Each structure stands twice: as structure tokens, then as C-alpha cells.
C-alpha positions in Angstrom: 32.5 -24.2 -28.5 31.4 -22.7 -25.2 29.1 -24.5 -22.8 27.3 -21.9 -20.7 25.8 -22.1 -17.3 23.9 -19.6 -15.2 24.0 -19.3 -11.4 21.7 -17.0 -9.4 22.1 -16.1 -5.7 19.6 -16.1 -4.2 17.4 -17.7 -6.7 14.1 -17.3 -4.7 13.6 -14.3 -2.4 11.6 -11.1 -1.8 11.4 -8.7 -4.7 13.5 -6.0 -3.0 16.5 -8.4 -2.6 19.2 -7.8 -5.2 20.5 -11.0 -6.9 23.9 -12.0 -8.1 23.7 -13.5 -11.6 26.8 -15.1 -13.1 27.2 -16.8 -16.5 30.2 -19.2 -16.7 31.6 -21.4 -19.4 32.2 -18.8 -22.1 35.3 -18.3 -24.1 37.3 -15.4 -22.8 36.4 -12.3 -24.7 33.3 -13.9 -26.2 30.1 -11.9 -26.6 27.3 -13.3 -24.4 23.7 -12.3 -24.6 21.4 -12.7 -21.5 17.6 -12.4 -21.9 15.0 -12.2 -19.1 11.3 -13.1 -19.7 8.7 -12.6 -17.0 4.9 -13.0 -17.1 3.2 -10.1 -15.3 -0.6 -10.2 -14.9 -0.8 -12.5 -17.8 1.4 -10.4 -20.1 4.9 -11.4 -21.2 7.7 -8.8 -20.5 11.1 -9.1 -22.0 14.6 -7.6 -21.9 18.1 -8.6 -23.1 21.6 -7.3 -23.1 25.0 -8.3 -24.3 28.2 -8.6 -22.3 31.9 -9.5 -23.0 33.2 -12.6 -21.0 36.1 -11.9 -18.8 39.5 -13.7 -18.8 38.0 -16.6 -16.9 35.0 -16.9 -19.3 32.6 -15.4 -16.8 29.9 -12.7 -17.0 29.0 -11.4 -13.6 26.1 -8.9 -14.1 27.0 -7.0 -11.0 30.5 -6.3 -12.4 30.3 -6.6 -16.2 28.9 -3.6 -18.2 26.2 -4.3 -20.8 27.7 -3.2 -24.1 24.4 -3.4 -26.1 20.8 -4.2 -25.6 17.9 -2.8 -23.5 20.3 -1.1 -21.1 24.0 -0.3 -21.1 26.6 0.0 -18.3 26.8 -1.9 -15.0 23.4 -2.7 -13.4 23.1 -6.0 -11.5 19.3 -5.9 -11.9 19.2 -4.0 -15.2 17.4 -6.9 -17.0 14.4 -6.3 -14.6 14.1 -2.5 -14.8 14.7 -2.5 -18.5 11.9 -4.9 -19.3 9.2 -4.0 -21.8 5.7 -5.5 -22.2 5.1 -7.6 -25.3 1.7 -6.0 -25.6 2.2 -2.2 -25.9 0.4 -0.1 -23.3 0.4 -2.7 -20.6 1.6 -1.4 -17.2 0.5 -4.0 -14.6 3.8 -5.2 -12.9 2.3 -7.7 -10.5 -0.2 -10.5 -10.6 -3.7 -9.7 -9.3 -3.0 -12.2 -6.5 0.1 -10.6 -4.8 0.7 -13.9 -3.0 1.6 -15.4 -6.4 5.4 -14.8 -7.1 6.9 -13.4 -10.2 9.0 -15.9 -12.1 11.6 -14.9 -14.6 13.2 -17.3 -17.1 16.8 -16.3 -17.9 18.6 -17.5 -21.0 22.3 -17.0 -21.9 23.8 -17.8 -25.2 27.0 -17.0 -27.2 26.8 -14.4 -30.0 29.0 -15.0 -33.1 29.0 -13.0 -36.3 26.1 -10.9 -34.9 23.9 -14.0 -34.4 22.9 -15.6 -31.1 23.2 -19.3 -30.8 20.0 -19.9 -28.9 20.1 -23.6 -29.5 22.9 -23.9 -27.0 21.3 -21.5 -24.5 21.8 -22.0 -20.7 18.6 -21.4 -18.7 17.8 -20.6 -15.1 14.8 -19.4 -13.1 14.6 -16.4 -10.7 11.7 -15.9 -8.3 10.6 -12.6 -6.8 8.0 -12.5 -4.0 6.0 -9.8 -2.5 4.8 -12.0 0.4 7.4 -13.5 2.6 6.9 -16.8 4.5 4.1 -16.6 7.0 2.6 -13.3 5.8 -1.2 -13.4 5.9 -3.7 -11.4 3.8 -7.2 -10.4 4.9 -9.8 -8.4 2.9 -11.3 -5.6 5.0 -15.0 -4.7 4.3 -16.1 -3.4 7.7 -16.6 -0.1 9.6 -17.3 1.4 6.2 -13.7 0.7 5.1 -12.5 -1.0 2.0 -8.9 -2.3 1.9 -6.6 -5.3 2.6 -4.6 -6.0 5.8 -1.3 -7.9 5.6 0.2 -9.2 8.7 3.8 -10.4 9.2 4.7 -13.9 10.4 4.7 -14.3 14.2 2.3 -13.2 16.9 3.6 -9.6 17.2 2.9 -6.9 18.3 4.2 -5.3 15.1 4.5 -1.7 14.1 1.9 -0.6 11.6 1.7 1.4 8.5 -1.4 2.5 6.5 -0.9 2.8 2.7 -3.0 5.0 0.4 -2.9 5.2 -3.4 -2.9 8.2 -5.7 -5.1 9.3 -8.5 -5.4 5.8 -9.9 -7.4 4.8 -6.9 -7.8 1.1 -5.8 -6.0 -0.9 -3.1 -2.2 -0.9 -3.1 -1.7 -4.5 -2.1 1.8 -4.9 -3.6 3.4 -2.2 -1.3 1.4 -3.4 1.7 2.5 -7.0 1.1 6.1 -6.0 1.0 5.8 -3.9 4.1 4.4 -6.9 5.9 7.2 -9.0 4.6 9.5 -6.5 6.3 7.8 -6.7 9.7 5.0 -4.2 9.5 1.2 -4.7 10.0 0.3 -3.1 6.7 -3.2 -1.8 5.8 -3.8 -0.9 2.2 -6.8 1.4 2.4 -8.8 2.3 -0.7 -10.8 5.5 -0.9 -12.1 5.4 -4.4 -12.2 3.1 -7.5 -12.6 0.0 -5.4 -15.6 -2.2 -4.5 -18.4 -0.2 -2.8 -16.7 3.1 -3.2 -17.0 6.0 -5.6 -15.3 5.7 -9.0 -13.8 9.2 -8.4 -11.7 11.1 -6.0 -14.0 14.1 -5.7 -15.5 15.0 -2.3 -13.6 12.4 -0.2 -14.0 13.0 3.5 -10.8 13.0 5.6 -12.8 11.4 8.5 -12.8 8.2 6.5 -9.0 8.0 6.9 -9.2 8.9 10.6 -11.6 5.9 10.9 -9.1 3.7 9.0 -6.3 4.7 11.4 -8.5 4.0 14.4 -9.5 0.6 13.0 -5.9 -0.3 12.3 -5.0 0.5 15.9 -7.9 -1.3 17.4 -7.4 -4.4 15.2 -3.6 -5.1 15.3 -2.7 -3.4 18.6 0.6 -2.1 17.1 3.9 -2.2 18.8 4.1 0.9 21.0 1.0 2.2 19.3 3.1 3.1 16.3 1.2 3.8 13.1 2.9 5.3 10.1 1.2 6.5 6.9 2.6 6.1 3.4 1.2 7.5 0.2 2.2 8.4 -3.4 1.2 11.3 -5.6 -2.3 12.3 -4.5 -1.7 9.8 -1.7 1.5 11.8 -0.9 -0.6 15.0 -0.7 -3.1 13.0 1.4 -0.6 11.7 4.0 0.8 15.2 4.6 -2.8 16.4 5.0 -3.7 13.6 7.4 -0.6 14.2 9.5 -1.5 17.9 9.7 -5.2 17.3 10.4 -5.0 14.3 12.8 -1.5 14.6 14.3 -2.3 12.5 17.3 -3.1 9.6 15.1 0.1 9.6 13.0 3.5 8.3 14.1 5.4 8.9 10.9 4.7 10.3 7.4 6.2 8.8 4.2 5.2 11.1 1.3 6.2 9.9 -2.1 6.2 12.6 -4.9 3.6 14.6 -2.8 2.1 18.0 -3.2 2.6 20.8 -0.6 -0.9 22.1 -1.5 -4.4 20.9 -1.5 -5.4 20.2 -5.1 -8.7 19.9 -6.9 -10.0 16.6 -8.3 -7.9 17.0 -11.5 -7.6 13.8 -13.6 -9.5 11.6 -11.1 -12.4 14.0 -10.7 -16.1 13.0 -11.1 -17.0 14.5 -14.6 -20.2 15.8 -13.1 -18.2 17.9 -10.6 -15.3 18.7 -12.9 -11.5 18.7 -12.4 -11.6 22.1 -10.6 -14.1 20.8 -8.1 -13.0 19.8 -4.5 -11.2 16.6 -3.6 -11.1 16.6 0.2 -13.9 17.3 2.7 -13.5 18.0 6.5 -16.6 18.3 8.7 -18.6 18.1 5.4 -16.9 21.2 4.0 -14.5 21.2 1.0 -10.9 22.2 1.7 -9.6 25.3 -0.2 -7.6 24.0 -3.1 -4.9 25.5 -5.4 -7.2 26.2 -8.4 -9.8 28.2 -6.4 -9.7 31.9 -7.3 -6.3 31.4 -8.9 -5.4 34.3 -11.2 -2.8 32.4 -13.2 -3.9 28.8 -13.2 -4.4 27.4 -16.7 -5.0 23.9 -18.0 -3.8 25.0 -21.5 -0.2 23.8 -21.2 -1.5 20.3 -20.2 -4.4 20.2 -22.7 -2.7 21.6 -25.8 -0.4 19.8 -28.2 0.0 16.2 -29.1 0.2 13.4 -26.4 1.8 12.5 -24.2 0.7 15.4 -22.1 2.7 16.8 -19.1 0.4 17.6 -16.2 3.1 19.4 -14.3 3.0 22.3 -16.8 -0.5 23.2 -15.7 0.5 23.0 -12.1 3.4 25.4 -12.7 0.9 28.1 -13.9 -1.1 27.8 -10.7 2.0 28.3 -8.6 2.4 31.8 -10.0 -0.5 33.1 -7.8 1.2 33.3 -4.4 -2.0 34.2 -2.6 -3.8 31.2 -4.0 -0.8 29.0 -3.0 -0.9 30.4 0.5 -4.6 29.6 0.8 -4.2 26.0 -0.4 -1.0 25.2 1.5 -1.1 22.1 3.7 -0.3 23.2 7.3 2.6 20.7 7.6 3.8 22.6 10.7 1.0 20.8 12.6 2.5 17.4 12.0 3.9 15.9 15.2 6.0 13.1 13.7 9.0 12.4 11.5 8.5 13.2 7.8 10.1 11.5 4.8 9.8 13.4 1.5 10.7 11.7 -1.8 10.6 13.8 -5.0 11.7 13.6 -8.7 13.3 16.4 -10.7 11.7 15.3 -14.0 8.2 14.6 -12.5 5.8 14.9 -15.4 2.7 14.7 -13.2 3.4 17.7 -11.0 6.4 19.6 -9.7 7.1 17.3 -6.7 10.6 18.7 -6.2 9.2 22.2 -5.7 6.5 20.9 -3.5 8.9 19.0 -1.3 11.1 22.1 -1.1 8.1 24.0 0.2 7.4 21.4 2.8 11.0 21.1 3.9 11.4 24.9 4.1 8.3 25.3 6.2 9.3 22.6 8.6 12.8 24.1 8.9 11.3 27.5 9.5 9.2 26.3 12.4 12.1 24.1 13.7 10.2 20.9 13.4 10.9 18.8 16.5 11.1 15.5 14.6 13.4 14.4 11.9 12.7 15.6 8.3 14.4 13.7 5.5 14.2 14.7 1.8 15.5 12.9 -1.2 15.2 14.5 -4.6 16.0 12.1 -7.5 17.6 13.7 -10.5 16.2 12.7 -13.9 13.6 10.5 -12.3 9.9 10.7 -12.9 6.6 10.4 -10.9 6.5 6.6 -10.5 8.7 5.8 -7.5 7.9 2.2 -6.3 10.4 -0.3 -4.9 13.4 -2.1 -6.3 13.8 -4.5 -9.3 10.7 -3.8 -11.3 10.3 -2.4 -14.8 10.7 1.4 -15.1 10.2 1.7 -18.8 6.5 2.5 -19.1 6.7 6.3 -18.7 3.8 7.2 -21.0 0.4 6.0 -19.9 -3.4 6.5 -20.2 -4.6 7.9 -16.8 -6.7 5.2 -15.2 -9.6 7.6 -14.5 -9.5 10.3 -17.2 -7.9 8.2 -19.9 -5.7 11.2 -20.9 -2.4 10.1 -22.4 0.3 11.5 -20.2 3.9 11.1 -19.2 5.2 10.6 -15.6 8.6 11.8 -16.8 12.1 10.4 -16.0 14.3 7.9 -17.8 14.4 4.2 -16.9 17.8 4.1 -15.3 17.1 7.1 -13.1 13.7 5.7 -12.2 15.3 2.4 -11.2 17.8 4.3 -9.0 14.9 6.2 -7.3 13.0 2.9 -6.8 16.0 1.3 -5.1 17.2 4.2 -3.1 13.7 5.3 -1.9 12.8 1.9 -0.6 16.1 1.4 1.2 15.7 4.8 2.9 12.1 4.2 3.7 13.0 1.1 5.7 15.8 3.0 7.6 13.5 6.0 8.2 10.8 3.8 9.6 13.1 1.9 11.9 14.6 5.1 13.2 11.1 6.6 13.7 10.0 3.5 15.5 13.0 3.4 17.8 12.5 7.1 18.7 8.8 6.5 19.2 9.4 3.6 21.6 12.0 5.5 23.5 9.6 8.4 24.1 7.0 5.9 25.2 9.4 4.5 27.8 10.4 7.9 29.2 6.9 9.4 29.2 
């Protein structure tokens, strides 16, 4: 009878660090089941997969293909991205307090005659952290701003990044905490659906974000005055817009599944204004958006049929009116900084691949003087986060409109996008910072 043991290296680290998980003590050729259980925001998430022990009686998850279970093939962290919530419809991946780590209980047991011998299971614990040692968190409720500032360990100065959310609103503390853990003064700025702010995205003034960038500079005195901006979905649209509108305030742009166009309020709109009403204001005036005087735009492909609905289908109708597209295009040629574009070929929320192509083409046309990097993830969907988190919850109720929609993609492709995008974001930022500091020295 086999006596199993699990080793994890490292057992406790930041969430973006891959782990080596090895089960030993199996009979060569024996079928071994490994299960992962994690509590996320009070809800249990679970996954399991089966493996065949090698000639030494080992199962190394970085080498051994899963032959059955919640994922198949070789994926060292597949038990994390394949997790499902025990309560259907739950999507929160992190605790409300991002300083509280995620703890996963691993179990390994032999499978004989189709039955798992759980009584003889080996167990181990794996810890994932968003906040590294010494990272500090500060709520910001000043200068009319609502957000959270995370600072790395050490006196600094540190380069800075401002993070904005998409159409779900709120404060993106998880991403800011991880940025701080990787050495950046990270300011997660809310602009709606947060304390003291509107519940909706409609009529949001761009000057609010300019004030946020100024506040971040004044507060943390960033290394070399370097302040990047990072946003996803409507936040991706927003960071391109901010880079084009306030170029002198932006040192680098990271646009996750962005739009190349200014959009109306859509799913996050104030019902009193409507989804075809304006989102962004500048000098008190609404910016021209894609749906205005658009001869082909129609919500029917999104509204009709059974859920989950695919928002991108409506966006594709609006793209047919080239004049309306030209009027709503974000003037990305005004950006005076490096640009990182991240898109998904199966984006259910809007056609981010086409949008990123439009941005990339325009920047190439004007011979943009700074690096432009674009990664388009095949078979992936709208939710690109960072590594080693569940990617299975593709269908969801929009947090503002409540409409049951799909972000698109398949879990394995979404997991690849999570991992690859975060790795390249770190390299992109480091290169942008190095070039920025070099220009400062020679100017």
C-alpha cells in the first residue's frame, strides 16, 4: 500500500510565483488524485485532477499530465485556474482584506478500482499573498479622491502606477497590492461604485483622474517622476484616453482589453441617463462616443436570445459606421509614452483584438516615438488578471446592469493570458522606467 507525501516549493509566496508540487510515495503506475480547496471571500472553491505515478512513484505537477479531472494535460498550477466555486455564481477571487493571504489545502490519495482512498490522503498547505513583506496600505479620501494607496517596503523613492477599474467600478486593491509587492507605489483609484462616488459610470469628468495623477506625484514623489497608468476594459479605454488627453502626466500606458474608441455608458450607465448617454466629460462637456449618430449601431444582437449575452456583438454593429468610428476614435497619437496593449481573440465584452489593432495601426502610422507592445491572446476572453487564479467563471451577472453575459474564452487560454500578460507587464514597466530615467539624465 502506498504512503503518499506532498512537497511544495515555495509553500508560501506572492500569488504570481509558480510553485512546484510533487507527490511521492506512490506505487509506480498508480493513479493518484490531487485535490485543491481554497476559501475565497468566505466561499469554498475546489478542483481535482488525476495523474499516473512515474517509475519512481512520483507525480510532479509541472511534468505529469493530468489524465482526468477539472483540467487535462500539463499545467503546474492547473489546480488553481481550474477551481470552481461551491456556490454557483460566486466570482470573488480574493478576500475583502487583500492583506489576508489565500490558503489552499492540498490532498493527494491513491485511486483503485475507480475509488479514491481518502482515508490515507496526504495533505499540505500552500499560501498565496497579494501583499509582500513590508507593503503598507492606506485608504485615500482626500482632494475629492477615493482610492487606496499601497507602498512597497523601504523608503524609496519608488516608481508609481495608478490603477483604474472597468465597468464594475470600485477600487482595484488586489492589482495595486501586487504592484506594490513588485516595487511600485500603487494607487488604486475608484471613479464610481465606491464610497462617496456615483453608483454609475455616466458623466465622469476626466479632470478627476488628472487630479489623481497629480496627487500621486505630490504624495509619493516617485522615482524619476515616473507614473504609469493601468486599466482594464472601460479602464483600458480610460488609460488610453488619459494618455492622449494629459500626455505630460503619463509615463507609460498599460491597456488591458481596451477600446480604441470613446464609448457610451453601456452596462454601467445611470438608468436615468441611459446606456447611450455619455461616459466621459472634459471641461464639463461630454466626449463624442461611438453610439452617437451611428447609422448601424444596434443593441439587438446583445439584447436578443437567451443568456448569457455577448456584448461584443452589439459593438460590432457600431463599427460598421466608419464616420461614427472616426468621430469617436481616441487620439492615441497624442500619447507621449510607451504603450502596452493586451487583447483577447474571444472577448465576449467587446472586440478588444480589433480595437488594439486600430490603436497599433495608428501608432505605427504616426511612427510613435516610444515602444508599442501588443499581445493578442488566442481563445482567451475579457478577464485578464494575473497568474494562478481561477479562470472558470466566464458567465456572470454584470455588477451594475445585472445582465447575464459572457466574457468569452476558455479556462486554459484565460490562464495562459493571465500568466503571460502579467510577466510582460512587469518587463514592459521595467523597460519603460529604464528609458524614462535615461532620458531624465540626458535632458
